C-alpha positions in Angstrom: 120.6 51.8 73.3 119.0 52.2 77.3 118.2 55.4 78.7 120.5 57.4 81.2 118.1 58.5 84.3 119.1 60.5 87.1 116.6 60.6 90.2 117.3 63.5 92.7 116.2 61.5 96.6 115.6 63.2 99.5 114.3 63.2 103.1 111.1 64.9 104.1 112.7 67.5 106.0 114.0 69.4 102.4 111.7 72.0 101.2 110.2 72.1 98.1 111.9 75.5 97.1 115.1 73.1 97.6 114.0 70.4 95.8 113.3 72.6 93.1 116.3 74.0 93.1 118.3 70.7 93.0 116.1 69.7 89.6 117.3 72.4 88.0 120.6 71.3 88.3 119.4 68.1 86.8 117.9 69.7 84.1 121.1 71.1 82.5 121.7 67.5 81.7 118.8 67.3 79.6 120.6 68.5 76.3 122.9 65.6 76.7 119.8 62.8 76.7 119.7 62.0 80.3 116.7 61.9 81.8 115.3 63.1 85.5 113.0 62.4 88.1 112.8 63.1 91.9 111.2 61.1 94.7 110.7 61.7 98.8 111.8 59.5 101.2 109.4 58.8 103.8 108.0 55.6 105.0 107.8 53.4 102.4 110.5 54.1 100.2 109.8 50.9 97.5 108.9 53.1 94.8 111.1 56.1 95.1 114.1 53.3 95.0 112.6 51.3 92.4 115.4 50.7 90.0 117.9 53.0 91.8 121.2 51.7 92.2 123.0 51.6 95.2 119.4 53.4 96.3 119.3 51.6 100.0 122.5 52.9 100.4 122.0 56.3 99.4 119.0 56.7 101.7 121.3 55.4 104.7 123.7 58.6 103.2 121.5 61.6 102.7 119.6 61.0 106.2 122.7 60.4 108.3 123.1 63.5 110.9 126.7 62.3 111.5 127.6 62.5 107.8 131.3 61.7 107.4 132.0 59.9 104.3 134.4 59.6 100.9 133.1 58.7 97.9 134.1 55.4 97.8 130.8 55.5 100.0 129.2 55.7 96.7 130.1 52.0 95.6 129.1 50.1 92.3 126.3 48.1 93.0 127.1 44.9 91.9 123.6 43.1 92.5 121.5 46.2 91.3 123.4 45.6 87.7 122.1 41.5 87.9 118.5 43.3 88.2 118.8 46.5 86.1 118.9 48.8 88.7 120.5 51.8 86.8 119.0 55.0 87.3 121.6 57.3 88.8 121.2 58.6 92.3 121.5 62.1 93.7 121.3 63.0 97.3 120.0 65.5 99.1 120.6 65.7 102.5 120.3 68.6 105.4 122.8 67.8 107.4 126.4 69.1 107.5 128.9 66.4 105.6 132.5 66.2 105.8 134.7 64.3 103.4 137.1 61.2 104.8 140.4 61.4 103.0 144.1 59.8 103.0 145.5 56.6 103.9 145.1 57.5 107.8 141.3 58.2 107.2 141.9 62.0 108.5 138.7 64.3 108.1 138.5 67.6 106.5 138.1 70.6 108.7 135.7 72.1 105.8 132.4 70.9 105.5 131.8 69.7 101.8 129.1 71.1 100.0 129.3 67.8 97.6 130.7 64.4 96.7 130.3 62.2 93.9 131.5 59.2 92.1 131.9 59.0 88.5 129.2 57.2 86.8 128.0 56.1 90.1 126.2 58.7 91.8 126.8 62.2 93.9 125.2 63.4 97.2 124.8 67.4 98.0 124.7 69.1 101.3 122.0 71.5 102.3 123.7 72.8 105.6 126.4 75.3 103.8 123.5 76.8 101.7 120.7 76.9 104.6 122.9 78.8 106.6 123.3 81.5 104.3 119.7 81.9 103.6 119.3 82.0 107.5 118.3 85.5 108.3 120.4 84.9 111.9 124.1 84.5 110.1 126.9 86.6 111.2 127.0 89.6 109.0 130.4 89.9 109.5 131.3 87.0 107.1 131.4 88.4 103.4 129.5 86.5 101.6 126.6 87.0 104.3 126.7 91.0 103.3 125.5 93.4 100.6 122.6 91.2 99.8 123.3 88.0 100.0 119.8 86.1 100.5 117.7 83.1 99.7 118.0 83.3 96.0 121.6 83.1 96.2 121.4 80.4 98.2 119.4 78.4 96.0 121.2 78.6 93.3 124.3 77.2 95.3 122.4 74.5 95.6 121.4 74.1 91.6 124.8 74.4 90.6 126.2 72.2 93.3 124.0 69.4 91.9 125.1 70.2 88.4 128.8 70.9 89.2 128.5 67.4 91.1 126.9 65.5 88.0 129.7 66.6 85.9 131.5 64.3 87.6 129.4 61.8 87.5 129.2 62.0 83.5 132.9 61.8 82.6 134.4 64.8 84.0 137.4 63.9 86.0 139.6 66.2 87.7 138.6 69.9 87.4 138.8 72.2 84.5 141.3 75.1 84.3 139.4 77.5 82.1 137.9 80.5 84.3 134.0 81.2 84.2 133.5 76.8 84.2 131.4 75.4 85.9 133.6 72.6 86.6 136.4 74.8 88.4 138.1 74.0 91.6 136.7 75.7 94.5 138.3 76.1 98.0 135.2 77.0 100.2 131.9 77.7 100.1 132.6 81.6 100.2 134.5 80.6 97.0 132.2 78.7 95.5 129.6 81.5 95.9 131.9 84.3 94.2 133.6 81.6 91.5 129.8 80.2 90.7 127.2 81.6 91.7 127.1 85.7 91.4 128.7 85.3 88.0 126.2 82.7 86.8 128.4 79.7 85.3 128.3 77.0 82.9 130.4 74.2 81.5 133.3 75.4 79.0 133.2 74.2 75.8 135.6 71.1 76.7 133.7 69.9 79.8 130.3 69.9 78.0 132.0 67.9 75.0 133.2 65.1 77.9 130.4 64.7 79.4 128.7 64.9 76.3 130.8 61.6 74.9 130.1 60.2 78.8 126.7 60.2 78.2 126.8 58.6 74.8 129.0 55.7 76.2 126.3 54.9 78.7 123.4 55.5 76.2 125.3 53.0 73.9 128.1 51.1 75.1 130.5 49.2 73.4 
């Protein structure tokens, strides 16, 4: 048997309250036996990246001011397997993130809140949550009216991290059940309406799939 551990990696421009929100998203997986910790990235990242699968690649992604990527960029760390680097990274980036899709490598217009790859890792962008928490946002946009504030923005970070980790731990595709955190969402406004305001969690079926995936990682056949 082995430990299954996730580590939050973030640059110095990420605020303490944003880190705490992301950690709350990670804590949801404690019930499945997943351990977690967090580490800031700076000049000397040796300790922060110790034991992390694809640690250097994740550092490059979260510190890139022009982040255009696909889940394939979260690739299998073959060398890391040999050297027992098996901590799964969860990256927080303050920058806008766009996704490359299709064989023609077109870029989606709508910025992504998060991206992930099963068993490999996840990355969440703080660009949209920060925009929501900014008092200078355009109040003509519905999600910025009716008292939407930094508290909602922080909750969106927590749930985005939890959603992407659901994909990391075995939930392929999206759930069709109303009220499940693994449902699909069209954009950030839909994410807020569908997940954050009602305060959702994993449905029974998705929770079972996550539990089975973690158990396979703890005690592989």
